[in-house]
N, C-alpha and C positions, 0 to 999 in steps of 0.2 A: 277137709274132704279131699279124697284122692280121685284122680283121673287116670284110670288104667294103672293103679298102684303107685302113682306119683303124688306126693304132697303138693298142694297149691301153695306157692310162696307169696307172702305179702310184705311189702315194704311200708312201714308206718312212718310217715314224716311228720312229727309233732314235737313242738318245743315245750309244751306243758308236760312235765315228767309224770305227774299223777295221771293225766289222761292217757298219755302213751303207755304207761304201765298197765292201766285197765284194758285198753284196746289190745295190747300184746297178750295179757292173760286170757281175754275172751276168745280172741282168734285162735290162740294155742289150744284152748279147751275144746274148740270146734274142730281141731285137727289140721289147722294150717300151720305152716312153717313161717314164723314171723321174725323180721328184722326191724327193730326201731332205730330211728335216727332223729336228731333234733334240729338239723339245719338243711338249707338247700344244698350247700356244698357237700355235706355228708351223703345227702340223697344221690347226688351225681356220682360220687365216688362208689357208693354201694351199688348203683345200677351199672356203673362201667365195670365193676369187678364180677358181677354175676347178674343174670336176668331174673326178673320177678314177674309173676303172673299179674299182680295187682299192686298198685301204688296208691295208698291212702294218704293224700297230700293236704296238709294244713295250708290255708291261704296266707295267714299271718305269721311267717317265720321270722326269726330275729335277723337273718342276713339277707332275705329277699322274699318277695311275694311268691306264693305258690303258683299264681297265675303266670309270673315271669319265668319261673324255672321249668314249668310244665313242658313247653316246646322242646327244651334241651333234654329232658327226661325222655320224651317221646322219641327223639332222634337217637338216643342211646339204645332204646329197646322199643321199637314200634309196636310189638305185639302186646305189650303190657296195658292193662286197663287202668286208667288214671281217674281216681275219684277224689273230689274236693270235699 
C-alpha cells in the first residue's frame, strides 16, 4: 500500500528460506516493496544502506538473536517499526 504515492518498504529478516520467500511473495502481492535478508549482519547492512518503514525480525537468527540486534537496527533507523 502506498502513502501519498510512495510504496511502503519492508525488510524481512528471516533465515528460513521457505518462510522468507512466502512472506516476500505475500507482502509484494499486497503492494509493499520487500527486501529479504537472512542474518542480523545483513539486516544491519541493509538498514544502513537505506531506510525501511517496517522491519519484520526473526528472533532466532543464525548469527544473533533478533532481540539483541533490534536496538542497533533502531539506532540506524529510529522511525522504522520493528515487529518480531
